[in-house]
PDB file of N, CA, C and O in Angstrom:
ATOM      1  N   MET A   1    -214.135 110.277 -25.280  1.00  0.00           N
ATOM      2  CA  MET A   1    -214.150 109.509 -23.481  1.00  0.00           C
ATOM      3  C   MET A   1    -214.444 108.079 -24.339  1.00  0.00           C
ATOM      4  O   MET A   1    -213.621 107.255 -24.737  1.00  0.00           O
ATOM      5  N   ALA A   2    -215.741 108.085 -24.462  1.00  0.00           N
ATOM      6  CA  ALA A   2    -217.179 106.798 -24.759  1.00  0.00           C
ATOM      7  C   ALA A   2    -216.312 105.504 -26.294  1.00  0.00           C
ATOM      8  O   ALA A   2    -216.596 104.306 -26.316  1.00  0.00           O
ATOM      9  N   THR A   3    -215.354 106.141 -27.320  1.00  0.00           N
ATOM     10  CA  THR A   3    -214.763 105.923 -27.568  1.00  0.00           C
ATOM     11  C   THR A   3    -213.529 105.020 -27.439  1.00  0.00           C
ATOM     12  O   THR A   3    -213.257 104.010 -28.087  1.00  0.00           O
ATOM     13  N   TRP A   4    -212.805 105.653 -26.391  1.00  0.00           N
ATOM     14  CA  TRP A   4    -211.685 105.138 -25.871  1.00  0.00           C
ATOM     15  C   TRP A   4    -211.823 103.734 -25.008  1.00  0.00           C
ATOM     16  O   TRP A   4    -210.858 102.970 -24.983  1.00  0.00           O
ATOM     17  N   ILE A   5    -213.266 103.347 -24.168  1.00  0.00           N
ATOM     18  CA  ILE A   5    -213.552 103.113 -23.856  1.00  0.00           C
ATOM     19  C   ILE A   5    -214.019 101.847 -24.448  1.00  0.00           C
ATOM     20  O   ILE A   5    -213.767 100.746 -23.959  1.00  0.00           O
ATOM     21  N   VAL A   6    -214.567 102.001 -25.298  1.00  0.00           N
ATOM     22  CA  VAL A   6    -215.504 100.772 -26.403  1.00  0.00           C
ATOM     23  C   VAL A   6    -214.059  99.908 -26.961  1.00  0.00           C
ATOM     24  O   VAL A   6    -213.909  98.702 -27.158  1.00  0.00           O
ATOM     25  N   GLY A   7    -213.068 101.084 -27.122  1.00  0.00           N
ATOM     26  CA  GLY A   7    -211.973 100.190 -28.130  1.00  0.00           C
ATOM     27  C   GLY A   7    -211.111  99.789 -27.539  1.00  0.00           C
ATOM     28  O   GLY A   7    -210.326  99.090 -28.180  1.00  0.00           O
ATOM     29  N   GLY A   8    -210.773 100.045 -25.854  1.00  0.00           N
ATOM     30  CA  GLY A   8    -210.392  98.628 -25.127  1.00  0.00           C
ATOM     31  C   GLY A   8    -210.802  97.763 -24.626  1.00  0.00           C
ATOM     32  O   GLY A   8    -210.324  96.680 -24.290  1.00  0.00           O
ATOM     33  N   ALA A   9    -212.199  98.424 -24.504  1.00  0.00           N
ATOM     34  CA  ALA A   9    -213.356  96.493 -24.537  1.00  0.00           C
ATOM     35  C   ALA A   9    -213.102  96.044 -25.365  1.00  0.00           C
ATOM     36  O   ALA A   9    -213.019  94.827 -25.201  1.00  0.00           O
ATOM     37  N   LEU A  10    -212.763  96.561 -26.927  1.00  0.00           N
ATOM     38  CA  LEU A  10    -212.622  95.240 -28.027  1.00  0.00           C
ATOM     39  C   LEU A  10    -211.594  94.988 -28.148  1.00  0.00           C
ATOM     40  O   LEU A  10    -211.365  94.149 -29.019  1.00  0.00           O
ATOM     41  N   LEU A  11    -210.584  95.464 -27.487  1.00  0.00           N
ATOM     42  CA  LEU A  11    -209.149  95.028 -27.736  1.00  0.00           C
ATOM     43  C   LEU A  11    -209.277  94.147 -26.781  1.00  0.00           C
ATOM     44  O   LEU A  11    -208.616  93.234 -27.275  1.00  0.00           O
ATOM     45  N   VAL A  12    -209.861  93.514 -25.176  1.00  0.00           N
ATOM     46  CA  VAL A  12    -209.538  93.209 -24.336  1.00  0.00           C
ATOM     47  C   VAL A  12    -210.399  91.833 -25.102  1.00  0.00           C
ATOM     48  O   VAL A  12    -209.914  90.717 -24.920  1.00  0.00           O
ATOM     49  N   ILE A  13    -210.961  91.892 -25.475  1.00  0.00           N
ATOM     50  CA  ILE A  13    -212.472  90.309 -26.046  1.00  0.00           C
ATOM     51  C   ILE A  13    -211.858  90.144 -27.330  1.00  0.00           C
ATOM     52  O   ILE A  13    -212.464  89.219 -27.870  1.00  0.00           O
ATOM     53  N   VAL A  14    -210.592  90.750 -28.401  1.00  0.00           N
ATOM     54  CA  VAL A  14    -209.811  90.475 -28.934  1.00  0.00           C
ATOM     55  C   VAL A  14    -208.841  89.641 -29.046  1.00  0.00           C
ATOM     56  O   VAL A  14    -208.692  88.782 -29.915  1.00  0.00           O
ATOM     57  N   GLY A  15    -207.872  90.005 -27.767  1.00  0.00           N
ATOM     58  CA  GLY A  15    -206.771  89.881 -27.716  1.00  0.00           C
ATOM     59  C   GLY A  15    -207.004  88.380 -26.152  1.00  0.00           C
ATOM     60  O   GLY A  15    -205.990  87.868 -25.676  1.00  0.00           O
ATOM     61  N   ALA A  16    -208.296  88.004 -25.696  1.00  0.00           N
ATOM     62  CA  ALA A  16    -208.696  86.845 -24.882  1.00  0.00           C
ATOM     63  C   ALA A  16    -208.876  85.680 -26.372  1.00  0.00           C
ATOM     64  O   ALA A  16    -208.185  84.690 -26.613  1.00  0.00           O
ATOM     65  N   ILE A  17    -209.688  86.070 -26.934  1.00  0.00           N
ATOM     66  CA  ILE A  17    -209.497  85.039 -28.542  1.00  0.00           C
ATOM     67  C   ILE A  17    -208.195  84.807 -29.032  1.00  0.00           C
ATOM     68  O   ILE A  17    -207.681  83.690 -28.966  1.00  0.00           O
ATOM     69  N   VAL A  18    -207.677  85.699 -29.476  1.00  0.00           N
ATOM     70  CA  VAL A  18    -206.084  85.107 -29.500  1.00  0.00           C
ATOM     71  C   VAL A  18    -205.362  84.551 -28.869  1.00  0.00           C
ATOM     72  O   VAL A  18    -204.729  83.618 -29.363  1.00  0.00           O
ATOM     73  N   TYR A  19    -205.150  85.018 -27.199  1.00  0.00           N
ATOM     74  CA  TYR A  19    -204.919  84.067 -26.244  1.00  0.00           C
ATOM     75  C   TYR A  19    -205.518  82.586 -26.300  1.00  0.00           C
ATOM     76  O   TYR A  19    -204.726  81.665 -26.499  1.00  0.00           O
ATOM     77  N   LYS A  20    -207.122  82.263 -26.103  1.00  0.00           N
ATOM     78  CA  LYS A  20    -207.479  80.998 -26.335  1.00  0.00           C
ATOM     79  C   LYS A  20    -206.887  80.573 -27.376  1.00  0.00           C
ATOM     80  O   LYS A  20    -205.923  79.817 -27.252  1.00  0.00           O
ATOM     81  N   MET A  21    -207.428  81.046 -28.854  1.00  0.00           N
ATOM     82  CA  MET A  21    -206.718  80.124 -29.819  1.00  0.00           C
ATOM     83  C   MET A  21    -204.673  79.588 -29.798  1.00  0.00           C
ATOM     84  O   MET A  21    -204.173  78.499 -30.080  1.00  0.00           O
ATOM     85  N   ILE A  22    -204.130  80.635 -29.436  1.00  0.00           N
ATOM     86  CA  ILE A  22    -202.645  80.119 -29.017  1.00  0.00           C
ATOM     87  C   ILE A  22    -203.045  79.018 -27.931  1.00  0.00           C
ATOM     88  O   ILE A  22    -202.401  77.984 -28.107  1.00  0.00           O
ATOM     89  N   LYS A  23    -203.503  78.988 -27.378  1.00  0.00           N
ATOM     90  CA  LYS A  23    -203.651  77.686 -26.002  1.00  0.00           C
ATOM     91  C   LYS A  23    -204.095  76.904 -26.280  1.00  0.00           C
ATOM     92  O   LYS A  23    -203.689  75.846 -25.798  1.00  0.00           O
ATOM     93  N   ASP A  24    -205.277  76.868 -27.283  1.00  0.00           N
ATOM     94  CA  ASP A  24    -205.606  75.329 -27.825  1.00  0.00           C
ATOM     95  C   ASP A  24    -205.159  74.557 -29.171  1.00  0.00           C
ATOM     96  O   ASP A  24    -205.591  73.500 -29.632  1.00  0.00           O
ATOM     97  N   LYS A  25    -203.822  75.709 -29.811  1.00  0.00           N
ATOM     98  CA  LYS A  25    -203.057  75.090 -30.892  1.00  0.00           C
ATOM     99  C   LYS A  25    -201.400  74.428 -30.026  1.00  0.00           C
ATOM    100  O   LYS A  25    -200.429  73.827 -30.486  1.00  0.00           O
ATOM    101  N   LYS A  26    -201.677  74.815 -28.912  1.00  0.00           N
ATOM    102  CA  LYS A  26    -200.518  74.328 -27.771  1.00  0.00           C
ATOM    103  C   LYS A  26    -200.916  73.276 -27.635  1.00  0.00           C
ATOM    104  O   LYS A  26    -200.133  72.410 -28.026  1.00  0.00           O
ATOM    105  N   ALA A  27    -202.020  72.860 -27.154  1.00  0.00           N
ATOM    106  CA  ALA A  27    -202.758  71.911 -26.849  1.00  0.00           C
ATOM    107  C   ALA A  27    -203.211  70.741 -27.884  1.00  0.00           C
ATOM    108  O   ALA A  27    -204.121  69.975 -27.568  1.00  0.00           O
ATOM    109  N   ASN A  28    -202.609  70.643 -29.008  1.00  0.00           N
ATOM    110  CA  ASN A  28    -202.724  70.357 -30.139  1.00  0.00           C
ATOM    111  C   ASN A  28    -204.362  70.152 -29.832  1.00  0.00           C
ATOM    112  O   ASN A  28    -204.728  69.000 -29.595  1.00  0.00           O
ATOM    113  N   LYS A  29    -205.345  71.211 -29.826  1.00  0.00           N
ATOM    114  CA  LYS A  29    -206.125  71.072 -30.582  1.00  0.00           C
ATOM    115  C   LYS A  29    -207.174  72.111 -31.775  1.00  0.00           C
ATOM    116  O   LYS A  29    -207.179  73.341 -31.808  1.00  0.00           O
ATOM    117  N   ASN A  30    -207.955  71.214 -32.627  1.00  0.00           N
ATOM    118  CA  ASN A  30    -208.218  72.102 -33.506  1.00  0.00           C
ATOM    119  C   ASN A  30    -209.315  72.357 -33.654  1.00  0.00           C
ATOM    120  O   ASN A  30    -210.183  71.981 -32.866  1.00  0.00           O
ATOM    121  N   SER A  31    -209.661  73.408 -35.216  1.00  0.00           N
ATOM    122  CA  SER A  31    -211.409  73.440 -34.823  1.00  0.00           C
ATOM    123  C   SER A  31    -212.260  72.536 -35.387  1.00  0.00           C
ATOM    124  O   SER A  31    -213.484  72.584 -35.503  1.00  0.00           O
ATOM    125  N   CYS A  32    -211.342  71.568 -35.782  1.00  0.00           N
ATOM    126  CA  CYS A  32    -212.355  70.417 -36.818  1.00  0.00           C
ATOM    127  C   CYS A  32    -212.836  69.460 -35.658  1.00  0.00           C
ATOM    128  O   CYS A  32    -213.971  68.990 -35.590  1.00  0.00           O
ATOM    129  N   GLY A  33    -212.177  69.315 -35.075  1.00  0.00           N
ATOM    130  CA  GLY A  33    -212.472  68.625 -33.650  1.00  0.00           C
ATOM    131  C   GLY A  33    -211.577  66.956 -34.139  1.00  0.00           C
ATOM    132  O   GLY A  33    -210.351  67.006 -34.244  1.00  0.00           O
ATOM    133  N   CYS A  34    -212.247  65.707 -34.379  1.00  0.00           N
ATOM    134  CA  CYS A  34    -211.185  65.246 -34.083  1.00  0.00           C
ATOM    135  C   CYS A  34    -211.553  64.265 -35.932  1.00  0.00           C
ATOM    136  O   CYS A  34    -210.652  63.651 -36.504  1.00  0.00           O
ATOM    137  N   ASP A  35    -212.526  64.336 -36.317  1.00  0.00           N
ATOM    138  CA  ASP A  35    -212.340  64.629 -38.129  1.00  0.00           C
ATOM    139  C   ASP A  35    -212.326  65.687 -38.959  1.00  0.00           C
ATOM    140  O   ASP A  35    -213.082  66.593 -39.311  1.00  0.00           O
ATOM    141  N   CYS A  36    -210.637  65.081 -39.276  1.00  0.00           N
ATOM    142  CA  CYS A  36    -209.555  65.762 -39.872  1.00  0.00           C
ATOM    143  C   CYS A  36    -210.050  65.427 -41.490  1.00  0.00           C
ATOM    144  O   CYS A  36    -209.209  65.392 -42.388  1.00  0.00           O
ATOM    145  N   SER A  37    -211.294  65.222 -41.716  1.00  0.00           N
ATOM    146  CA  SER A  37    -211.899  65.393 -43.056  1.00  0.00           C
ATOM    147  C   SER A  37    -212.007  66.118 -43.238  1.00  0.00           C
ATOM    148  O   SER A  37    -211.399  66.458 -44.253  1.00  0.00           O
ATOM    149  N   ASN A  38    -212.825  67.173 -42.571  1.00  0.00           N
ATOM    150  CA  ASN A  38    -213.280  68.172 -42.672  1.00  0.00           C
ATOM    151  C   ASN A  38    -212.900  69.358 -42.281  1.00  0.00           C
ATOM    152  O   ASN A  38    -213.797  70.175 -42.073  1.00  0.00           O
ATOM    153  N   CYS A  39    -211.518  69.762 -42.082  1.00  0.00           N
ATOM    154  CA  CYS A  39    -210.884  70.573 -42.108  1.00  0.00           C
ATOM    155  C   CYS A  39    -210.349  71.127 -43.598  1.00  0.00           C
ATOM    156  O   CYS A  39    -210.328  70.272 -44.483  1.00  0.00           O
ATOM    157  N   ALA A  40    -210.010  72.189 -43.878  1.00  0.00           N
ATOM    158  CA  ALA A  40    -209.573  72.709 -44.909  1.00  0.00           C
ATOM    159  C   ALA A  40    -207.614  72.058 -45.494  1.00  0.00           C
ATOM    160  O   ALA A  40    -206.893  71.767 -46.448  1.00  0.00           O
ATOM    161  N   GLY A  41    -207.705  72.187 -44.037  1.00  0.00           N
ATOM    162  CA  GLY A  41    -206.126  71.841 -44.716  1.00  0.00           C
ATOM    163  C   GLY A  41    -205.736  70.862 -44.221  1.00  0.00           C
ATOM    164  O   GLY A  41    -204.509  70.796 -44.290  1.00  0.00           O
ATOM    165  N   GLY A  42    -206.460  69.547 -43.449  1.00  0.00           N
ATOM    166  CA  GLY A  42    -205.618  69.197 -42.936  1.00  0.00           C
ATOM    167  C   GLY A  42    -205.751  68.887 -41.720  1.00  0.00           C
ATOM    168  O   GLY A  42    -206.304  69.651 -40.929  1.00  0.00           O
ATOM    169  N   CYS A  43    -205.076  67.255 -41.231  1.00  0.00           N
ATOM    170  CA  CYS A  43    -204.154  67.456 -39.827  1.00  0.00           C
ATOM    171  C   CYS A  43    -203.394  68.120 -39.837  1.00  0.00           C
ATOM    172  O   CYS A  43    -202.687  68.155 -40.843  1.00  0.00           O
ATOM    173  N   HIS A  44    -203.122  69.008 -38.733  1.00  0.00           N
ATOM    174  CA  HIS A  44    -201.614  69.349 -38.156  1.00  0.00           C
ATOM    175  C   HIS A  44    -201.221  68.638 -37.388  1.00  0.00           C
ATOM    176  O   HIS A  44    -200.104  68.812 -36.900  1.00  0.00           O
TER     177      HIS A  44
END
């Protein structure tokens, strides 16, 4: 039973992280901030 609880908690955490990443991408935010020279792939 504890395995299911821990697995569910991890699933919620990962889901929240993915949701935030998608939300930030739609808002044209990126992980490099304003300085795109620091991005590995450049500006998107």
